[in-house]
C-alpha positions as CSV (number, residue, x, y, z in Angstrom):
1,M,-104.2,-139.2,131.5
2,T,-105.9,-141.9,129.5
3,K,-108.7,-144.1,131.5
4,E,-106.4,-147.2,131.0
5,S,-102.9,-145.8,132.2
6,A,-104.8,-144.4,135.4
7,S,-106.0,-147.6,135.6
8,K,-102.9,-149.8,135.7
9,L,-101.0,-146.6,138.0
10,F,-104.1,-147.9,140.5
11,D,-103.7,-151.1,139.8
12,R,-99.8,-150.6,140.6
13,L,-100.1,-148.9,144.2
14,K,-102.9,-151.5,144.9
15,W,-100.0,-154.1,144.7
16,V,-97.0,-151.9,146.3
17,I,-99.9,-150.9,149.4
18,A,-100.7,-154.7,149.2
19,L,-97.1,-156.2,149.4
20,A,-96.4,-153.5,151.9
21,I,-98.9,-154.3,154.9
22,F,-97.8,-157.8,154.2
23,G,-94.3,-157.1,154.7
24,T,-95.2,-155.4,158.1
25,A,-97.2,-158.8,158.9
26,V,-94.6,-160.9,158.5
27,V,-91.8,-158.6,159.9
28,G,-94.0,-157.9,163.2
29,N,-95.2,-161.1,163.9
30,S,-91.7,-162.3,163.6
31,Y,-90.3,-158.9,165.8
32,F,-93.3,-159.7,168.2
33,S,-93.4,-163.5,168.6
34,D,-91.1,-162.8,172.2
35,I,-93.0,-160.2,173.4
36,A,-96.8,-161.8,174.0
37,F,-98.8,-159.2,175.3
38,L,-101.9,-159.7,173.0
39,Y,-102.5,-163.2,174.4
């Protein structure tokens, strides 16, 4: 594997992780909006 393809793979993986965290935050926020257990 060349350095460039490894970098491209890591960049794509980073975007997938970031979008997964963002999506989980949005879904969790709408799901737990009725249940106020943090405040």
